[in-house]
N, CA, C, O and CB atoms as a CASP TS submission, in Angstrom:
PFRMAT TS
TARGET T0000
AUTHOR 0000-0000-0000
METHOD Language model
MODEL 1
PARENT N/A
ATOM      1  N   MET     1      19.507 111.310  61.907  1.00  0.00           N
ATOM      2  CA  MET     1      18.869 111.310  63.201  1.00  0.00           C
ATOM      3  C   MET     1      19.912 111.603  64.283  1.00  0.00           C
ATOM      4  O   MET     1      21.009 111.045  64.275  1.00  0.00           O
ATOM      5  CB  MET     1      18.163 109.962  63.460  1.00  0.00           C
ATOM      6  N   ARG     2      19.552 112.473  65.194  1.00  0.00           N
ATOM      7  CA  ARG     2      20.466 112.833  66.269  1.00  0.00           C
ATOM      8  C   ARG     2      20.523 111.748  67.329  1.00  0.00           C
ATOM      9  O   ARG     2      19.530 111.106  67.671  1.00  0.00           O
ATOM     10  CB  ARG     2      20.052 114.153  66.895  1.00  0.00           C
ATOM     11  N   THR     3      21.713 111.583  67.819  1.00  0.00           N
ATOM     12  CA  THR     3      21.847 110.642  68.928  1.00  0.00           C
ATOM     13  C   THR     3      21.560 111.403  70.221  1.00  0.00           C
ATOM     14  O   THR     3      21.499 112.633  70.235  1.00  0.00           O
ATOM     15  CB  THR     3      23.279 109.981  68.957  1.00  0.00           C
ATOM     16  N   LEU     4      21.392 110.675  71.267  1.00  0.00           N
ATOM     17  CA  LEU     4      21.134 111.280  72.570  1.00  0.00           C
ATOM     18  C   LEU     4      22.289 112.203  72.967  1.00  0.00           C
ATOM     19  O   LEU     4      22.062 113.280  73.519  1.00  0.00           O
ATOM     20  CB  LEU     4      20.925 110.188  73.641  1.00  0.00           C
ATOM     21  N   GLU     5      23.503 111.790  72.693  1.00  0.00           N
ATOM     22  CA  GLU     5      24.663 112.607  73.025  1.00  0.00           C
ATOM     23  C   GLU     5      24.679 113.897  72.199  1.00  0.00           C
ATOM     24  O   GLU     5      25.000 114.961  72.728  1.00  0.00           O
ATOM     25  CB  GLU     5      25.956 111.813  72.795  1.00  0.00           C
ATOM     26  N   ASP     6      24.340 113.816  70.930  1.00  0.00           N
ATOM     27  CA  ASP     6      24.273 115.010  70.081  1.00  0.00           C
ATOM     28  C   ASP     6      23.212 115.980  70.603  1.00  0.00           C
ATOM     29  O   ASP     6      23.434 117.189  70.660  1.00  0.00           O
ATOM     30  CB  ASP     6      23.965 114.618  68.617  1.00  0.00           C
ATOM     31  N   GLU     7      22.080 115.442  70.976  1.00  0.00           N
ATOM     32  CA  GLU     7      20.996 116.277  71.487  1.00  0.00           C
ATOM     33  C   GLU     7      21.396 116.937  72.811  1.00  0.00           C
ATOM     34  O   GLU     7      21.123 118.118  73.027  1.00  0.00           O
ATOM     35  CB  GLU     7      19.717 115.440  71.672  1.00  0.00           C
ATOM     36  N   ARG     8      22.027 116.190  73.673  1.00  0.00           N
ATOM     37  CA  ARG     8      22.481 116.735  74.949  1.00  0.00           C
ATOM     38  C   ARG     8      23.493 117.857  74.706  1.00  0.00           C
ATOM     39  O   ARG     8      23.442 118.898  75.361  1.00  0.00           O
ATOM     40  CB  ARG     8      23.102 115.620  75.831  1.00  0.00           C
ATOM     41  N   HIS     9      24.399 117.642  73.776  1.00  0.00           N
ATOM     42  CA  HIS     9      25.396 118.657  73.444  1.00  0.00           C
ATOM     43  C   HIS     9      24.711 119.914  72.899  1.00  0.00           C
ATOM     44  O   HIS     9      25.066 121.027  73.287  1.00  0.00           O
ATOM     45  CB  HIS     9      26.411 118.104  72.414  1.00  0.00           C
ATOM     46  N   ARG    10      23.752 119.747  72.021  1.00  0.00           N
ATOM     47  CA  ARG    10      23.023 120.877  71.452  1.00  0.00           C
ATOM     48  C   ARG    10      22.302 121.663  72.542  1.00  0.00           C
ATOM     49  O   ARG    10      22.351 122.893  72.565  1.00  0.00           O
ATOM     50  CB  ARG    10      22.020 120.391  70.398  1.00  0.00           C
ATOM     51  N   GLN    11      21.635 120.951  73.439  1.00  0.00           N
ATOM     52  CA  GLN    11      20.911 121.617  74.518  1.00  0.00           C
ATOM     53  C   GLN    11      21.862 122.324  75.482  1.00  0.00           C
ATOM     54  O   GLN    11      21.552 123.406  75.981  1.00  0.00           O
ATOM     55  CB  GLN    11      20.055 120.607  75.276  1.00  0.00           C
ATOM     56  N   THR    12      23.002 121.722  75.739  1.00  0.00           N
ATOM     57  CA  THR    12      23.992 122.352  76.610  1.00  0.00           C
ATOM     58  C   THR    12      24.503 123.642  75.984  1.00  0.00           C
ATOM     59  O   THR    12      24.636 124.659  76.664  1.00  0.00           O
ATOM     60  CB  THR    12      25.162 121.392  76.888  1.00  0.00           C
ATOM     61  N   GLN    13      24.789 123.598  74.685  1.00  0.00           N
ATOM     62  CA  GLN    13      25.249 124.804  73.998  1.00  0.00           C
ATOM     63  C   GLN    13      24.173 125.892  74.029  1.00  0.00           C
ATOM     64  O   GLN    13      24.481 127.062  74.259  1.00  0.00           O
ATOM     65  CB  GLN    13      25.634 124.479  72.543  1.00  0.00           C
ATOM     66  N   ALA    14      22.935 125.520  73.802  1.00  0.00           N
ATOM     67  CA  ALA    14      21.830 126.482  73.823  1.00  0.00           C
ATOM     68  C   ALA    14      21.687 127.084  75.222  1.00  0.00           C
ATOM     69  O   ALA    14      21.482 128.289  75.365  1.00  0.00           O
ATOM     70  CB  ALA    14      20.502 125.804  73.386  1.00  0.00           C
ATOM     71  N   PHE    15      21.795 126.251  76.242  1.00  0.00           N
ATOM     72  CA  PHE    15      21.707 126.723  77.613  1.00  0.00           C
ATOM     73  C   PHE    15      22.839 127.698  77.927  1.00  0.00           C
ATOM     74  O   PHE    15      22.598 128.754  78.513  1.00  0.00           O
ATOM     75  CB  PHE    15      21.736 125.544  78.584  1.00  0.00           C
ATOM     76  N   GLU    16      24.060 127.361  77.548  1.00  0.00           N
ATOM     77  CA  GLU    16      25.208 128.225  77.811  1.00  0.00           C
ATOM     78  C   GLU    16      25.066 129.560  77.079  1.00  0.00           C
ATOM     79  O   GLU    16      25.412 130.607  77.627  1.00  0.00           O
ATOM     80  CB  GLU    16      26.511 127.527  77.391  1.00  0.00           C
ATOM     81  N   GLN    17      24.563 129.527  75.856  1.00  0.00           N
ATOM     82  CA  GLN    17      24.365 130.761  75.108  1.00  0.00           C
ATOM     83  C   GLN    17      23.310 131.633  75.785  1.00  0.00           C
ATOM     84  O   GLN    17      23.478 132.847  75.900  1.00  0.00           O
ATOM     85  CB  GLN    17      23.955 130.453  73.659  1.00  0.00           C
ATOM     86  N   ARG    18      22.242 131.014  76.223  1.00  0.00           N
ATOM     87  CA  ARG    18      21.179 131.763  76.908  1.00  0.00           C
ATOM     88  C   ARG    18      21.703 132.367  78.213  1.00  0.00           C
ATOM     89  O   ARG    18      21.388 133.511  78.542  1.00  0.00           O
ATOM     90  CB  ARG    18      19.962 130.845  77.193  1.00  0.00           C
ATOM     91  N   ARG    19      22.486 131.609  78.941  1.00  0.00           N
ATOM     92  CA  ARG    19      23.049 132.103  80.191  1.00  0.00           C
ATOM     93  C   ARG    19      23.977 133.296  79.927  1.00  0.00           C
ATOM     94  O   ARG    19      23.956 134.280  80.665  1.00  0.00           O
ATOM     95  CB  ARG    19      23.811 130.976  80.920  1.00  0.00           C
ATOM     96  N   THR    20      24.784 133.198  78.879  1.00  0.00           N
ATOM     97  CA  THR    20      25.661 134.302  78.496  1.00  0.00           C
ATOM     98  C   THR    20      24.848 135.530  78.118  1.00  0.00           C
ATOM     99  O   THR    20      25.168 136.644  78.532  1.00  0.00           O
ATOM    100  CB  THR    20      26.569 133.891  77.333  1.00  0.00           C
ATOM    101  N   ASP    21      23.797 135.328  77.334  1.00  0.00           N
ATOM    102  CA  ASP    21      22.927 136.438  76.922  1.00  0.00           C
ATOM    103  C   ASP    21      22.266 137.091  78.137  1.00  0.00           C
ATOM    104  O   ASP    21      22.198 138.317  78.221  1.00  0.00           O
ATOM    105  CB  ASP    21      21.848 135.941  75.934  1.00  0.00           C
ATOM    106  N   LEU    22      21.789 136.296  79.056  1.00  0.00           N
ATOM    107  CA  LEU    22      21.145 136.842  80.250  1.00  0.00           C
ATOM    108  C   LEU    22      22.133 137.617  81.117  1.00  0.00           C
ATOM    109  O   LEU    22      21.791 138.670  81.654  1.00  0.00           O
ATOM    110  CB  LEU    22      20.509 135.720  81.066  1.00  0.00           C
ATOM    111  N   ALA    23      23.340 137.112  81.254  1.00  0.00           N
ATOM    112  CA  ALA    23      24.357 137.814  82.037  1.00  0.00           C
ATOM    113  C   ALA    23      24.661 139.169  81.405  1.00  0.00           C
ATOM    114  O   ALA    23      24.817 140.163  82.113  1.00  0.00           O
ATOM    115  CB  ALA    23      25.648 136.966  82.144  1.00  0.00           C
ATOM    116  N   ARG    24      24.744 139.212  80.082  1.00  0.00           N
ATOM    117  CA  ARG    24      24.977 140.482  79.385  1.00  0.00           C
ATOM    118  C   ARG    24      23.808 141.432  79.613  1.00  0.00           C
ATOM    119  O   ARG    24      24.012 142.614  79.888  1.00  0.00           O
ATOM    120  CB  ARG    24      25.187 140.246  77.873  1.00  0.00           C
ATOM    121  N   ASP    25      22.580 140.920  79.499  1.00  0.00           N
ATOM    122  CA  ASP    25      21.392 141.743  79.708  1.00  0.00           C
ATOM    123  C   ASP    25      21.344 142.309  81.125  1.00  0.00           C
ATOM    124  O   ASP    25      20.982 143.470  81.322  1.00  0.00           O
ATOM    125  CB  ASP    25      20.132 140.929  79.430  1.00  0.00           C
ATOM    126  N   VAL    26      21.703 141.502  82.097  1.00  0.00           N
ATOM    127  CA  VAL    26      21.718 141.961  83.492  1.00  0.00           C
ATOM    128  C   VAL    26      22.761 143.055  83.669  1.00  0.00           C
ATOM    129  O   VAL    26      22.498 144.059  84.331  1.00  0.00           O
ATOM    130  CB  VAL    26      22.005 140.785  84.460  1.00  0.00           C
ATOM    131  N   ALA    27      23.927 142.876  83.092  1.00  0.00           N
ATOM    132  CA  ALA    27      24.986 143.886  83.210  1.00  0.00           C
ATOM    133  C   ALA    27      24.551 145.196  82.563  1.00  0.00           C
ATOM    134  O   ALA    27      24.807 146.269  83.110  1.00  0.00           O
ATOM    135  CB  ALA    27      26.293 143.381  82.563  1.00  0.00           C
ATOM    136  N   GLU    28      23.898 145.121  81.405  1.00  0.00           N
ATOM    137  CA  GLU    28      23.416 146.331  80.734  1.00  0.00           C
ATOM    138  C   GLU    28      22.336 147.020  81.561  1.00  0.00           C
ATOM    139  O   GLU    28      22.339 148.244  81.687  1.00  0.00           O
ATOM    140  CB  GLU    28      22.873 145.990  79.336  1.00  0.00           C
ATOM    141  N   ALA    29      21.422 146.252  82.118  1.00  0.00           N
ATOM    142  CA  ALA    29      20.353 146.826  82.939  1.00  0.00           C
ATOM    143  C   ALA    29      20.935 147.479  84.193  1.00  0.00           C
ATOM    144  O   ALA    29      20.484 148.551  84.596  1.00  0.00           O
ATOM    145  CB  ALA    29      19.323 145.739  83.329  1.00  0.00           C
ATOM    146  N   GLN    30      21.918 146.853  84.804  1.00  0.00           N
ATOM    147  CA  GLN    30      22.554 147.426  85.991  1.00  0.00           C
ATOM    148  C   GLN    30      23.235 148.737  85.645  1.00  0.00           C
ATOM    149  O   GLN    30      23.173 149.696  86.414  1.00  0.00           O
ATOM    150  CB  GLN    30      23.568 146.443  86.594  1.00  0.00           C
ATOM    151  N   SER    31      23.881 148.779  84.500  1.00  0.00           N
ATOM    152  CA  SER    31      24.553 149.997  84.066  1.00  0.00           C
ATOM    153  C   SER    31      23.546 151.122  83.838  1.00  0.00           C
ATOM    154  O   SER    31      23.776 152.259  84.251  1.00  0.00           O
ATOM    155  CB  SER    31      25.356 149.737  82.787  1.00  0.00           C
ATOM    156  N   ARG    32      22.435 150.805  83.184  1.00  0.00           N
ATOM    157  CA  ARG    32      21.395 151.818  82.965  1.00  0.00           C
ATOM    158  C   ARG    32      20.801 152.276  84.292  1.00  0.00           C
ATOM    159  O   ARG    32      20.561 153.468  84.484  1.00  0.00           O
ATOM    160  CB  ARG    32      20.284 151.265  82.050  1.00  0.00           C
ATOM    161  N   TRP    33      20.563 151.348  85.199  1.00  0.00           N
ATOM    162  CA  TRP    33      20.014 151.693  86.510  1.00  0.00           C
ATOM    163  C   TRP    33      20.969 152.628  87.251  1.00  0.00           C
ATOM    164  O   TRP    33      20.537 153.629  87.822  1.00  0.00           O
ATOM    165  CB  TRP    33      19.751 150.418  87.344  1.00  0.00           C
ATOM    166  N   ASP    34      22.261 152.309  87.245  1.00  0.00           N
ATOM    167  CA  ASP    34      23.245 153.148  87.920  1.00  0.00           C
ATOM    168  C   ASP    34      23.275 154.549  87.322  1.00  0.00           C
ATOM    169  O   ASP    34      23.358 155.533  88.057  1.00  0.00           O
ATOM    170  CB  ASP    34      24.631 152.512  87.836  1.00  0.00           C
ATOM    171  N   ALA    35      23.209 154.648  86.004  1.00  0.00           N
ATOM    172  CA  ALA    35      23.211 155.958  85.354  1.00  0.00           C
ATOM    173  C   ALA    35      21.966 156.753  85.739  1.00  0.00           C
ATOM    174  O   ALA    35      22.058 157.950  86.010  1.00  0.00           O
ATOM    175  CB  ALA    35      23.290 155.802  83.826  1.00  0.00           C
ATOM    176  N   CYS    36      20.817 156.110  85.766  1.00  0.00           N
ATOM    177  CA  CYS    36      19.578 156.788  86.166  1.00  0.00           C
ATOM    178  C   CYS    36      19.652 157.250  87.620  1.00  0.00           C
ATOM    179  O   CYS    36      19.218 158.354  87.949  1.00  0.00           O
ATOM    180  CB  CYS    36      18.368 155.858  85.970  1.00  0.00           C
ATOM    181  N   ARG    37      20.194 156.413  88.474  1.00  0.00           N
ATOM    182  CA  ARG    37      20.316 156.757  89.890  1.00  0.00           C
ATOM    183  C   ARG    37      21.230 157.963  90.068  1.00  0.00           C
ATOM    184  O   ARG    37      20.911 158.877  90.828  1.00  0.00           O
ATOM    185  CB  ARG    37      20.852 155.559  90.697  1.00  0.00           C
ATOM    186  N   ARG    38      22.372 157.972  89.367  1.00  0.00           N
ATOM    187  CA  ARG    38      23.290 159.110  89.472  1.00  0.00           C
ATOM    188  C   ARG    38      22.621 160.395  88.981  1.00  0.00           C
ATOM    189  O   ARG    38      22.781 161.453  89.591  1.00  0.00           O
ATOM    190  CB  ARG    38      24.576 158.839  88.666  1.00  0.00           C
ATOM    191  N   THR    39      21.879 160.301  87.888  1.00  0.00           N
ATOM    192  CA  THR    39      21.179 161.476  87.368  1.00  0.00           C
ATOM    193  C   THR    39      20.138 161.962  88.366  1.00  0.00           C
ATOM    194  O   THR    39      20.020 163.165  88.598  1.00  0.00           O
ATOM    195  CB  THR    39      20.514 161.157  86.020  1.00  0.00           C
ATOM    196  N   ALA    40      19.389 161.053  88.954  1.00  0.00           N
ATOM    197  CA  ALA    40      18.370 161.433  89.933  1.00  0.00           C
ATOM    198  C   ALA    40      19.008 162.085  91.159  1.00  0.00           C
ATOM    199  O   ALA    40      18.476 163.061  91.688  1.00  0.00           O
ATOM    200  CB  ALA    40      17.546 160.204  90.354  1.00  0.00           C
ATOM    201  N   GLU    41      20.129 161.559  91.608  1.00  0.00           N
ATOM    202  CA  GLU    41      20.818 162.144  92.755  1.00  0.00           C
ATOM    203  C   GLU    41      21.284 163.567  92.440  1.00  0.00           C
ATOM    204  O   GLU    41      21.150 164.466  93.270  1.00  0.00           O
ATOM    205  CB  GLU    41      22.015 161.268  93.164  1.00  0.00           C
ATOM    206  N   LYS    42      21.825 163.765  91.249  1.00  0.00           N
ATOM    207  CA  LYS    42      22.269 165.105  90.846  1.00  0.00           C
ATOM    208  C   LYS    42      21.077 166.059  90.763  1.00  0.00           C
ATOM    209  O   LYS    42      21.155 167.198  91.224  1.00  0.00           O
ATOM    210  CB  LYS    42      23.007 165.048  89.486  1.00  0.00           C
ATOM    211  N   ASP    43      19.975 165.592  90.173  1.00  0.00           N
ATOM    212  CA  ASP    43      18.782 166.435  90.059  1.00  0.00           C
ATOM    213  C   ASP    43      18.232 166.800  91.433  1.00  0.00           C
ATOM    214  O   ASP    43      17.822 167.939  91.655  1.00  0.00           O
ATOM    215  CB  ASP    43      17.700 165.724  89.234  1.00  0.00           C
ATOM    216  N   LEU    44      18.223 165.851  92.347  1.00  0.00           N
ATOM    217  CA  LEU    44      17.738 166.105  93.697  1.00  0.00           C
ATOM    218  C   LEU    44      18.641 167.102  94.422  1.00  0.00           C
ATOM    219  O   LEU    44      18.158 168.011  95.097  1.00  0.00           O
ATOM    220  CB  LEU    44      17.651 164.795  94.488  1.00  0.00           C
ATOM    221  N   ASP    45      19.940 166.927  94.279  1.00  0.00           N
ATOM    222  CA  ASP    45      20.875 167.870  94.899  1.00  0.00           C
ATOM    223  C   ASP    45      20.681 169.277  94.329  1.00  0.00           C
ATOM    224  O   ASP    45      20.674 170.254  95.078  1.00  0.00           O
ATOM    225  CB  ASP    45      22.332 167.405  94.686  1.00  0.00           C
ATOM    226  N   ALA    46      20.525 169.381  93.012  1.00  0.00           N
ATOM    227  CA  ALA    46      20.327 170.689  92.383  1.00  0.00           C
ATOM    228  C   ALA    46      19.015 171.322  92.859  1.00  0.00           C
ATOM    229  O   ALA    46      18.961 172.530  93.090  1.00  0.00           O
ATOM    230  CB  ALA    46      20.329 170.554  90.841  1.00  0.00           C
ATOM    231  N   ALA    47      17.976 170.527  93.005  1.00  0.00           N
ATOM    232  CA  ALA    47      16.690 171.046  93.484  1.00  0.00           C
ATOM    233  C   ALA    47      16.811 171.531  94.923  1.00  0.00           C
ATOM    234  O   ALA    47      16.222 172.551  95.283  1.00  0.00           O
ATOM    235  CB  ALA    47      15.593 169.966  93.378  1.00  0.00           C
ATOM    236  N   ALA    48      17.554 170.825  95.736  1.00  0.00           N
ATOM    237  CA  ALA    48      17.742 171.232  97.137  1.00  0.00           C
ATOM    238  C   ALA    48      18.504 172.550  97.211  1.00  0.00           C
ATOM    239  O   ALA    48      18.163 173.420  98.013  1.00  0.00           O
ATOM    240  CB  ALA    48      18.495 170.136  97.929  1.00  0.00           C
ATOM    241  N   VAL    49      19.524 172.703  96.386  1.00  0.00           N
ATOM    242  CA  VAL    49      20.288 173.952  96.366  1.00  0.00           C
ATOM    243  C   VAL    49      19.384 175.096  95.923  1.00  0.00           C
ATOM    244  O   VAL    49      19.389 176.163  96.536  1.00  0.00           O
ATOM    245  CB  VAL    49      21.521 173.836  95.427  1.00  0.00           C
ATOM    246  N   ALA    50      18.616 174.882  94.873  1.00  0.00           N
ATOM    247  CA  ALA    50      17.709 175.928  94.377  1.00  0.00           C
ATOM    248  C   ALA    50      16.673 176.288  95.433  1.00  0.00           C
ATOM    249  O   ALA    50      16.334 177.461  95.594  1.00  0.00           O
ATOM    250  CB  ALA    50      17.008 175.470  93.084  1.00  0.00           C
ATOM    251  N   TYR    51      16.178 175.312  96.136  1.00  0.00           N
ATOM    252  CA  TYR    51      15.182 175.548  97.189  1.00  0.00           C
ATOM    253  C   TYR    51      15.777 176.418  98.300  1.00  0.00           C
ATOM    254  O   TYR    51      15.149 177.368  98.768  1.00  0.00           O
ATOM    255  CB  TYR    51      14.675 174.201  97.773  1.00  0.00           C
ATOM    256  N   ARG    52      17.001 176.072  98.712  1.00  0.00           N
ATOM    257  CA  ARG    52      17.645 176.847  99.778  1.00  0.00           C
ATOM    258  C   ARG    52      17.947 178.276  99.318  1.00  0.00           C
ATOM    259  O   ARG    52      17.784 179.231 100.078  1.00  0.00           O
ATOM    260  CB  ARG    52      18.944 176.153 100.233  1.00  0.00           C
ATOM    261  N   LYS    53      18.386 178.408  98.070  1.00  0.00           N
ATOM    262  CA  LYS    53      18.679 179.750  97.533  1.00  0.00           C
ATOM    263  C   LYS    53      17.412 180.608  97.465  1.00  0.00           C
ATOM    264  O   LYS    53      17.470 181.832  97.588  1.00  0.00           O
ATOM    265  CB  LYS    53      19.314 179.640  96.129  1.00  0.00           C
ATOM    266  N   ALA    54      16.282 179.951  97.270  1.00  0.00           N
ATOM    267  CA  ALA    54      15.006 180.673  97.190  1.00  0.00           C
ATOM    268  C   ALA    54      14.456 180.982  98.583  1.00  0.00           C
ATOM    269  O   ALA    54      13.358 181.525  98.707  1.00  0.00           O
ATOM    270  CB  ALA    54      13.977 179.855  96.388  1.00  0.00           C
ATOM    271  N   GLY    55      15.203 180.643  99.623  1.00  0.00           N
ATOM    272  CA  GLY    55      14.765 180.962 100.982  1.00  0.00           C
ATOM    273  C   GLY    55      14.088 179.821 101.690  1.00  0.00           C
ATOM    274  O   GLY    55      13.568 179.999 102.792  1.00  0.00           O
ATOM    275  N   GLY    56      14.081 178.662 101.090  1.00  0.00           N
ATOM    276  CA  GLY    56      13.460 177.496 101.748  1.00  0.00           C
ATOM    277  C   GLY    56      14.304 176.997 102.893  1.00  0.00           C
ATOM    278  O   GLY    56      15.508 177.247 102.950  1.00  0.00           O
ATOM    279  N   THR    57      13.673 176.299 103.793  1.00  0.00           N
ATOM    280  CA  THR    57      14.405 175.717 104.924  1.00  0.00           C
ATOM    281  C   THR    57      14.210 174.213 104.906  1.00  0.00           C
ATOM    282  O   THR    57      13.247 173.699 104.336  1.00  0.00           O
ATOM    283  CB  THR    57      13.930 176.321 106.284  1.00  0.00           C
ATOM    284  N   ASP    58      15.120 173.535 105.526  1.00  0.00           N
ATOM    285  CA  ASP    58      15.061 172.061 105.574  1.00  0.00           C
ATOM    286  C   ASP    58      14.094 171.574 106.612  1.00  0.00           C
ATOM    287  O   ASP    58      13.926 170.366 106.780  1.00  0.00           O
ATOM    288  CB  ASP    58      16.428 171.477 105.853  1.00  0.00           C
TER
END
């Protein structure tokens, strides 16, 4: 049978692991978001150049 201290220790470890996992997930999501944003900016810039070359005006 677990003592109260053992249970508290187990829950603390589980909490710390979950917090670590969430921090990693947030960092990965931020990295993916940044990559998508950079790609979108490049695509938008390329579309603007193509539009101007085709005689479009701003």
